[in-house]
Each structure stands twice: as C-alpha cells, then as structure tokens.
C-alpha positions in Angstrom: 124.0 101.7 123.1 120.3 101.2 124.0 118.4 103.4 121.5 114.9 104.4 122.7 111.3 103.5 122.0 109.8 105.1 119.0 108.6 108.7 119.5 104.8 109.4 119.3 102.8 106.8 117.5 104.6 104.3 115.2 101.6 102.2 114.7 100.0 102.7 111.3 100.6 101.6 107.7 99.7 103.4 104.5 96.8 101.1 104.1 94.3 103.8 103.1 93.6 101.7 100.0 91.2 99.7 102.0 87.5 100.6 101.7 85.8 102.3 104.6 83.1 104.7 105.6 84.2 107.9 107.3 82.7 108.4 110.7 81.9 111.6 112.5 82.8 111.0 116.2 80.8 112.6 118.9 82.4 114.7 121.6 82.7 111.6 123.8 83.9 109.1 121.1 87.4 108.6 119.9 87.5 108.7 116.1 87.7 105.4 114.3 88.2 106.4 110.7 91.3 105.7 108.7 91.7 109.4 108.0 91.7 110.2 111.7 94.1 107.4 112.5 96.6 108.4 109.8 96.4 112.1 110.8 97.4 111.2 114.3 100.2 108.8 113.4 101.8 110.8 110.5 102.1 114.0 112.4 105.7 113.7 113.4 107.1 110.9 111.2 106.4 108.8 108.1 103.8 106.0 108.4 105.3 102.8 109.5 105.3 99.6 107.5 102.7 97.1 108.8 105.2 94.3 108.1 107.5 95.6 110.8 105.5 93.7 113.5 103.2 90.7 113.5 99.6 91.1 114.2 99.9 90.1 117.9 102.5 92.8 118.5 100.4 95.7 117.3 98.2 96.0 120.5 101.4 96.8 122.5 102.7 99.1 119.8 99.5 101.2 119.6 99.2 101.5 123.4 102.8 102.5 123.7 102.5 105.1 121.0 99.5 106.7 122.6 101.2 106.7 126.0 104.3 108.4 124.6 102.1 111.1 122.9 100.4 111.8 126.2 103.7 112.1 128.0 104.9 114.6 125.4 102.6 117.3 126.8 101.0 117.9 123.5 97.3 118.3 123.2 96.9 119.4 119.6 96.1 116.0 118.1 93.0 113.9 118.4 93.8 110.4 119.7 92.0 107.8 117.7 90.2 104.8 119.1 92.6 102.1 120.3 90.7 99.1 119.0 90.1 100.7 115.6 93.8 101.6 115.3 94.9 98.1 116.2 92.5 96.6 113.7 93.6 99.1 111.0 97.2 98.1 111.3 96.6 94.4 111.8 94.7 94.3 108.5 98.0 94.4 106.6 100.3 93.0 109.2 101.6 89.4 108.8 100.5 86.6 111.1 104.1 86.1 112.0 107.4 87.6 110.9 109.1 85.4 108.3 112.9 85.7 107.9 114.3 83.5 105.2 117.8 81.9 105.3 120.1 83.9 103.2 122.0 82.5 100.1 125.6 82.0 101.1 128.7 80.9 99.4 131.5 79.1 101.3 134.0 81.1 103.2 137.4 80.2 102.0 139.2 83.3 103.0 139.0 84.0 106.7 140.2 81.8 109.6 138.9 82.5 113.1 141.5 83.2 115.8 141.0 84.3 119.4 143.2 87.1 120.6 143.6 86.6 124.4 143.0 89.7 126.5 146.3 90.4 128.3 145.0 92.0 131.5 142.5 91.2 134.3 140.2 94.1 133.3 138.5 92.1 130.5 136.1 93.6 127.9 132.4 92.9 128.2 130.5 95.2 125.8 132.7 97.1 123.3 130.8 100.0 121.8 133.4 101.6 119.6 136.8 101.0 118.0 139.0 103.9 116.7 142.0 102.8 114.7 145.0 105.1 115.2 147.7 103.3 113.2 148.5 103.8 109.5 148.4 101.0 107.0 152.1 100.4 107.2 152.2 100.3 111.0 151.5 97.7 113.6 147.8 97.9 114.7 147.0 100.4 117.4 143.5 101.3 118.4 141.2 102.7 121.1 138.3 100.7 122.7 135.4 101.9 124.7 133.4 99.4 126.9 129.8 100.3 127.4 129.3 97.9 130.3 132.5 98.3 132.4 133.2 101.9 131.5 136.8 101.1 130.6 138.7 103.2 128.0 141.6 101.3 126.6 144.6 101.7 124.2 145.3 98.4 122.5 148.3 97.7 120.3 150.2 94.9 118.6 153.9 95.1 119.4 156.9 92.9 118.8 156.2 91.4 122.2 152.6 90.6 121.4 149.2 92.1 122.0 149.2 94.7 124.8 146.6 97.0 126.4 146.9 100.2 128.4 144.1 101.4 130.5 143.4 105.1 129.9 140.6 105.6 132.5 136.9 105.0 133.1 133.7 106.9 132.7 130.1 105.7 133.3 128.9 104.2 129.9 131.2 105.4 127.1 129.7 105.2 123.6 132.6 106.6 121.6 136.2 107.6 122.0 138.3 109.8 119.7 141.9 111.1 119.7 142.1 114.9 120.1 144.9 117.4 120.5 143.6 120.8 121.7 146.8 121.8 123.5 149.2 120.5 120.8 151.7 119.0 123.2 153.5 115.7 122.9 151.0 113.8 125.1 148.0 112.2 123.4 144.5 113.3 124.6 141.2 111.6 124.1 137.6 112.8 123.7 134.9 110.6 125.2 131.1 110.6 124.6 129.4 109.1 127.7 125.8 108.0 127.7 125.7 108.1 131.5 123.2 105.3 131.7 122.9 102.0 129.9 119.1 101.9 129.9 117.1 104.5 128.1 115.8 107.2 130.4 115.2 110.9 130.3 117.4 111.8 133.3 120.3 114.1 132.4 123.3 111.9 133.2 125.2 112.1 129.9 128.7 113.8 129.7 131.5 114.7 127.4 135.0 114.1 128.8 138.5 115.0 127.9 141.3 112.6 128.9 144.3 114.8 128.9 147.7 113.1 128.5 150.4 113.5 131.1 154.2 113.2 131.1 153.8 110.1 133.3 150.9 108.0 134.4 147.4 107.8 133.0 145.6 110.8 131.4 143.7 113.2 133.7 140.0 113.3 133.2 138.3 116.6 132.7 134.5 117.2 132.3 133.8 119.3 129.2 130.1 119.1 129.8 127.9 117.4 132.4 124.2 117.1 132.6 123.4 116.2 129.0 120.8 113.5 128.4 122.6 110.6 126.7 125.7 111.5 124.7 126.3 109.0 121.8 129.0 110.8 119.9 131.5 113.7 120.3 133.9 114.9 117.6 136.2 117.9 117.1 135.3 120.3 114.3 137.1 123.4 113.0 134.1 125.7 112.3 136.0 128.7 110.9 139.1 126.9 109.5 141.2 128.9 111.9 143.1 126.1 113.4 141.1 126.2 116.6 139.2 123.0 117.4 135.6 123.3 118.3 133.3 120.5 119.5 130.3 118.7 118.0 128.2 116.6 120.3 125.4 114.2 119.4 123.2 114.0 122.5 121.0 111.0 121.7 118.6 111.6 124.6 115.2 110.0 124.9 111.8 110.9 123.3 111.7 114.6 124.0 115.2 115.5 125.2 118.4 115.4 123.2 119.9 117.4 120.4 123.1 118.2 118.4 125.3 120.7 120.2 128.1 122.9 118.8 130.6 124.1 121.4 133.0 126.8 120.1 136.4 127.1 121.5 137.0 130.3 123.6 140.6 129.4 124.4 142.5 127.0 126.6 142.9 127.1 130.4 145.7 124.8 131.5 145.3 122.8 128.3 141.5 122.3 128.6 139.3 124.2 126.2 136.7 126.7 127.5 133.6 126.2 125.3 130.6 128.2 124.4 127.6 125.9 123.9 124.7 126.2 121.5 122.0 123.8 120.1 122.2 123.6 116.3 119.6 120.8 115.9 117.0 120.3 118.6 116.0 116.8 117.6 116.9 113.8 119.8 118.1 110.5 118.3 121.5 111.3 116.7 123.9 108.4 117.2 126.8 109.3 114.8 128.1 112.6 113.6 131.3 112.2 111.5 133.0 115.4 110.5 134.6 116.2 107.2 135.1 119.0 104.7 132.7 117.3 102.3 132.4 120.2 99.7 136.1 121.1 99.9 135.4 124.8 100.7 137.8 124.9 103.7 135.1 124.6 106.3 134.4 121.4 108.2 130.9 119.9 107.6 129.3 116.9 109.3 126.9 114.0 108.6 124.4 112.9 111.1 122.6 109.5 111.6 119.4 110.3 113.3 117.4 107.4 114.8 114.3 107.1 117.0 111.4 107.9 114.7 113.4 110.1 112.3 115.5 107.3 110.7 117.5 109.4 108.4 121.0 110.3 107.3 121.6 114.1 106.9 124.5 116.2 105.6 125.0 119.5 107.4 126.9 122.0 105.3 129.0 124.5 107.2 127.9 128.0 106.1 130.2 129.8 108.7 129.3 131.7 111.9 127.9 128.5 113.4 125.2 128.1 110.7 124.6 124.9 108.9 122.5 124.0 105.8 120.7 120.7 106.3 120.3 118.2 103.4 118.6 114.8 103.5 121.0 112.1 102.2 118.6 109.2 103.0 115.3 108.8 104.7 114.1 105.3 105.7 110.5 104.5 104.7 109.7 103.0 108.1 110.2 104.9 111.5 110.8 101.5 113.0 113.8 100.8 110.7 116.4 100.7 113.5 119.2 102.7 111.9 122.5 101.6 113.5 125.6 102.9 111.7 127.1 104.9 108.9 130.6 105.1 107.4 131.8 107.8 105.0 133.7 106.1 102.1 134.2 106.5 98.4 132.5 103.3 97.8 132.5 103.3 94.0 135.9 105.0 93.8 134.7 107.9 91.6 136.4 110.6 93.6 133.5 111.6 95.9 132.2 110.4 99.3 129.3 107.9 99.5 127.8 106.5 102.7 127.7 102.9 103.9 124.5 102.5 106.0 123.1 99.8 108.3 119.8 99.3 110.0 119.4 96.5 112.5 119.1 98.0 116.0 117.1 95.7 118.2 117.7 97.3 121.6 114.3 99.0 121.3 112.0 96.0 120.7 114.3 93.0 120.6 113.0 91.8 117.3 114.8 90.6 114.2 113.2 92.1 111.1 113.4 91.2 107.4 114.1 94.8 106.4 117.3 94.9 108.5 120.5 95.0 106.6 123.1 97.0 104.6 122.8 99.7 102.0 125.3 101.9 100.3 124.2 105.4 99.4 125.7 106.7 96.2 126.7 110.4 95.9 125.7 111.5 92.4 126.1 115.2 93.1 122.7 115.9 94.5 120.5 115.0 97.5 119.2 112.5 98.4 121.8 110.0 97.5 120.9 106.9 95.3 120.2 103.8 97.4 121.8 100.5 96.6 120.7 97.4 98.5 123.6 95.2 99.6 122.0 92.5 101.8 119.4 91.6 104.3 121.0 91.0 107.7 118.7 91.0 110.7 120.2 92.7 113.7 123.0 94.3 111.6 124.6 96.8 113.9 127.8 97.8 112.1 129.3 97.5 108.6 132.8 98.5 107.4 134.3 98.6 104.0 137.6 97.8 102.3 139.1 95.7 99.5 139.0 92.4 101.3 139.8 90.1 98.4 142.4 92.4 96.7 140.6 92.7 93.4 140.4 96.5 93.4 136.7 97.0 94.3 135.1 97.7 97.7 133.8 94.8 99.8 132.0 94.9 103.1 132.2 93.2 106.5 129.4 93.4 109.0 128.3 92.2 112.5 124.9 91.7 114.1 123.5 91.9 117.6 120.5 89.8 118.5 119.3 88.3 121.7 119.7 84.6 122.1 116.0 84.1 122.7 115.2 85.9 119.5 117.6 83.8 117.5 116.0 80.6 119.0 112.6 81.5 117.5 113.9 80.7 113.9 115.3 77.7 112.2 119.0 77.0 112.7 121.4 79.0 110.5 118.9 81.7 109.7 121.1 84.5 111.0 124.7 85.7 110.4 126.5 87.1 113.4 129.6 87.9 111.4 129.7 88.0 107.6 131.5 89.6 104.6 130.1 90.6 101.3 132.3 90.2 98.2 131.5 92.8 95.5 131.1 91.4 92.0 131.8 93.0 88.6 128.1 93.8 88.2 127.9 95.5 91.6 126.1 92.6 93.3 127.5 90.9 96.4 128.3 87.3 97.4 127.6 86.6 101.0 130.2 84.7 103.1 129.1 83.7 106.6 131.9 83.8 109.2 129.7 83.1 112.2 126.1 81.9 112.2 123.4 82.3 114.8 125.6 83.8 117.5 124.9 87.5 117.1 126.7 89.3 119.9 128.8 92.1 118.4 128.0 95.8 118.1 131.1 96.9 116.2 134.0 95.7 114.1 136.9 97.0 112.1 139.0 95.9 109.1 142.7 96.1 109.9 145.9 94.5 108.8 146.6 92.7 112.0 149.5 90.5 110.9 151.3 92.9 108.5 150.8 90.9 105.4 149.1 93.8 103.5 145.6 92.4 103.5 142.6 93.2 105.6 141.7 91.1 108.6 138.5 91.5 110.6 138.6 92.3 114.3 135.3 91.7 116.2 135.3 92.6 119.9 132.7 91.2 122.3 129.4 92.9 123.1 127.5 90.1 124.8 124.0 90.4 125.9 124.8 89.0 129.4 127.7 91.5 129.7 130.0 88.8 131.1 133.7 89.7 130.7 135.3 88.0 127.7 138.8 86.4 127.7 139.5 87.3 124.1 138.8 89.4 121.0 137.7 87.6 117.9 140.0 88.0 114.9 139.2 86.7 111.4 142.6 86.3 109.7 142.5 87.0 105.9 144.3 84.1 104.2 143.9 84.5 100.4 
C-alpha cells in the first residue's frame, strides 16, 4: 500500500557518547550541538538507528526531515544546522549497507505450481487475501487488487479454480466479509486508499458491497473523504449483537486516524453510522478485532507505522472508550513495520503476535534490520520479543504447522524493487521462504524463491484437500503488469 515518508525528523542516532563542546548559537545561527540536534529529532519519536542508512543517504534524510517539520505548521522547536546534523549522523553510519546472505537449508517440502487465472481481468497487485473456507472445505477466499481496483471471490471447485468479480473501487487495501442485515446474501466491507501514491488529499473511502438475490453486490459508500483507508473491520462495541465499524485511516504525515463508527440502525440494509475519532495519530495499517481479555467486549490491536512503529492493544472499556497498551515498540522510527497476525504462537492458551517489518515503499531500501519477530504474551505489556529471522523487504508472514510436527512454523514473502535487489550479490534475498521451528525454539530457513521479491501478501491454506498447509502467493509486481497465474507452493511431505 504505499506507506509514507517518516514524520518530522528521522535523522539522528543516539550517538551522544561522542565527545563535543556545547555551543551557544547566536540569534542568527542554527545550533550545532548534539544536545540541540537530539532535542529536535527526538521530540515526536525515538532516535533513529544510524545504521538504517549509509553515509551518503543522510543528506537527503536530514533535508527531508526538516522540510516535513516546516510543513507541519509547528514553530515550537529550534531547527538545528543542517551540515552539523548530517555530520552528527554520518559519524556512526556505515559507508554502505551490508546485507549478508542468510543461512539456508534445502527445501524438500514445497513444489511450486502456477494456478492459471481463469478470467480476462487478471490480477496485478494483490494487497489482501481473506480466507472464508473452513479447514475441511475446498478453498474459498477474497482478493483485493490495489492496482486494478478489482474485488474478487476465488474458489476451488470440483470443476477447477473459479473467480467471481464482486466489483471495483479505486485502490482497495483490504476486504472483509460482513453481515449487517443478516440476510442470506453475503456482504463485503472494503477499505479503499483512494490513491496509490502517498498524498494528503482526502480520497480514501469505506465501502459496503451488499449482496443481492441475483447479480453482483451493490456498492454503498459508508464514508467518503477520508485520507487513505488501510483497514476496516466490524466490531461489536457493547456486545449487543449490533455491528459497529472500526476504520484505520492511514493518511499521510499530519492527517489520518483511527475511527469508531457506531451503528445507529439500518436503512434498507445499510447501516447508519455515528463517527468519532478514537486515536488521532496517522499511520495505522492493520486493526484486527478480537475479545482479547474475554470480558464480552470486542477489543482491537493496531499496527501503527510512519514514525511510530509500534503494535498496540486497545482494551474496550465500554461507551466507546479504549485503554491503550504498548505491545511492542521498534527502536528505530525507520523500521518499516508491515504486518501483524494474532495467533497463539507457543500454544499456551493465550494470543501472541506475529510481526514483520520490511516496508520499502517509503525509501526503496533493503535493510539488515528487516525481518520477522514473534511477540510472546506473558500476561503483561509489552510482550516479550523473539527474533525469528532477518528478511529484507519482508512484507507479510503467516503461521501454521507446516511440517505436521505439532509446533508453529512461519511462511513469509518480501517485496523489493528489482534495482535494489541488483545492488547485492546473487541469492542475497528471499522473495518467498518458510521457517521451520525446532525443539529449542529456533528456526531453520527454507528458501522457496530467491532474489525475485514481488509479493505483498500470502496465505497458508489446504489447497488440495490432503490435510496439510500449502502456501498461496498472489502477485504484487512493481511494474503492475497483469499476471496470468497465482503462485502456489504445494506441501509434499
């Protein structure tokens, strides 16, 4: 989905250990001291890691950060000297970014198989997959295409793979099934960015595709004029059986927020909603809902990107109020958080979080701190962080018992521009990989596709009905050319 540039100044490291002499700037001189530089940078986020960019890049990052601050309309901070700021950061930045080839073990489980697309309206940039089928059913799932705007129902039938076009919006980021009117015709909730490129214009929307007795669903606008809507989920705020709406408006820089829209009743099957902002910060890209504390009220988690780079749990207190708890906070505001999945990863009866960071839509750069973590719920906040693997460009990870040994494994995909991949030695990057959990909690890495990193989402699903998990990887190519097939990795133990 094109996350935005970092907010305010993501330019400095914690390098205050370096010796210096404090300066007292005159009225016409921008301050050059480390203290003044850090005070400016750390005002709205943590101090970035100098290793996030090489030395040459920091001139651009500093100038960009100061420009964004000026655009914010704020005037309460003192802007430090540009040259001093660049020099400050470059002192601990590497000459060049080094990404080592990962240790891999041979893949002897998955066999790649293309699934031909059965219609002329071929996918180009799939942003989300929502599985609808149960484990004992033939696969049935929803797809949203960021580039073409297509919303599709796909299913495996006795006659083969079939697709049904549900409709189109501008740039859909997410699609969910929903049943406000409780009739026999399926409805769908769609989060629409409204624009592919990051911008502050309010073109985002939330749509309802309402099922009909015959023909395609009817499209109804639940909300127009939002900034860039990345996610929309139903949520029962009062546990009264009436579905309300939670909307993650990703936005850009200074616009965007999390909205709660409470259900005021239906008019011809479409809800009338009362809207309020419950979190004014931009940058939320995922907001899964669940009754986490089992108190009968639906809570939600939020993955907040831009310069916040954190996972939060919002506990439902009733009356539209939520208590915010930090589950995880990345150390670097340029981490590039990209996805979360709620799962009982260690199978101890509570929910943990599978987390990835590898978003490169902002700066286009592969980074050695990109990868996969799982966040362990030990009954308090924040959760305990467990490193799984480094995976530059990692955009999505999903979990399941891939090898059938009873523990939780991981599959993941990466999205990197071809020109970025070409900067590094061959076989440095995994575009598709799975990670086999060992008895000691470590993971063996199996590469399924090297150096071609063109997927933004994936799903584990029993495609062929043999009771093991296959990996479906739809296209999300950088050139947005329509693709003739989905990519399926068939599990063959």
